[in-house]
N, C-alpha and C positions, 0 to 999 in steps of 0.2 A: 504494500500500500504506500502510495506517495503522499507525503504530507506537504502542505504549503505553508510557508511562513509569511504571514501578512506583511511583516516589516520589510520584506524584500520585493514586494509587488511594485512599488513606485520605481525602484531601480531597474527591475526587469522590463517594465513598460517603457522606460526611457531608453534602455538598451535596444529594445525592439524597434522603436521609432527611429533611432539613429542609424541602425544597421540595415534595416529593410530596404531603404532607397538604394543602397550600394549594390544590392542584388540586381537591380534593373537600371543600368545606365542608359540615359537617353542621348540621342544625337540629333542635331538640327541639320545635318548634312545629307546630301543625296549621293547615290552611287551611280556611276555611269562608265563610259569608256572614252578614251582619248587616242587620237592619232596625231600625226604631225604633218606639216606642209612647209615647203621651201619657198623662197622668193621666186618670182616677184610677188610682193604683198599688196601692191597698189594696182588699180583702184579697188576700194572696198564698197560693199553695199551700205555701210554705215556712214562713212565720211568722204566718199569719193577719192580724189587724189591728194587730199590734205595729209602730208606726212607728219604733221604734229599730232595726229590721232594715236600714234604709237608711243607707249611709255618708253622712257629712256632706257629702261632695263631690258627692253624687247620681250617682255613677258606678256604676250597677248594671244588671242585665240579667235577662231571662227566658231560660231554657235551652230550646233546641229539642230535638226528639226524639233527635238524635244524641249529645247530651251530658247529657240529663236523668237518665238512669240510675235510673229509678223513684224520683226524689227525692233520691238520694244526692248530687246536685250542689248541693243547697241549702247556701249558705254558702261554696262554693268561690270562690276568687278566680282570675281570669285576667288575664294581660297581653294586651291587644288592640291591634292596629294595622290601619289601612286600607291595603290593598296595591293595590287597583284598583277601578274602577267602570265602568259603561257609558259615562259621559261623562268625558273627560280633565279633570284638574284638580279632581276631586271630593274626593280624599283630602287631608288635611292632612299635608304631608310631614314625615317623621321624628317623628311624634307617636305615642307609645305610652301607653295608659292602663291602670290597674288597675281592674277591675270586680268586683263581687260578685254571684253568682247568688242571686236572691230569689224567683223565680217560674218556673213552667212556661209556655212560650210558648203552648201551646194553651189556657191558662186566663186569659190577660191580659184585664183588664176592657175595655180599648179595643182597637180594631182595629189590628194591626201594619201598617206601611207596605208590607210584603211578606210573603207566606206561605211557610212551609217553610224558613226560614233556620236556621242553626246557633244564632244568638243573636238576641234582640230587645232592643236597648239602650234605656235610658231616653233621653229627648230630650237631656238634658245630655251623656250619654256619647256618643251618636251625633254630636252637634255638635262634640265635642272632637276627633274623628278625621276627620270628613267634612263636606261641605256638607250642611246640614240639609234642603235641598230634594230630595236624592236619596232614592229609595225603598229602595234596598239597595246594599250595597258588599261587595266581597270582603275578607276579613280574614285575618290570621294571628293565632293565639292560642295561649297556652301557660299551663298551670297553674303 
């Protein structure tokens, strides 16, 4: 028979309240895929031939159909990290970058390394989070 000591009930209740949320971590990020594309990067569907649209870091991307939102994604910034790929060791561990959407993936001037991805990253952005020889990677991203 188990006996309960009432003096411990407040302590056990507090412990349960503090530890229970740790069992279910939440995330505000989405999961998708990313490919890469090479220059020329101009003109773009978002800003035409204006070269000032590109961040000085060259961390930018073209939006795939899932996030394009009829052009409303132009200028949006996302935090992006590689979470996995077909080949182990492709992702740069613990690396998150901030990219800016400047183009629609279906309109890029050069052929993306893979079709139908959530984002098509500039070569610089892709190489920052993954081995540049990969054709595509799985990403976690959030605005």
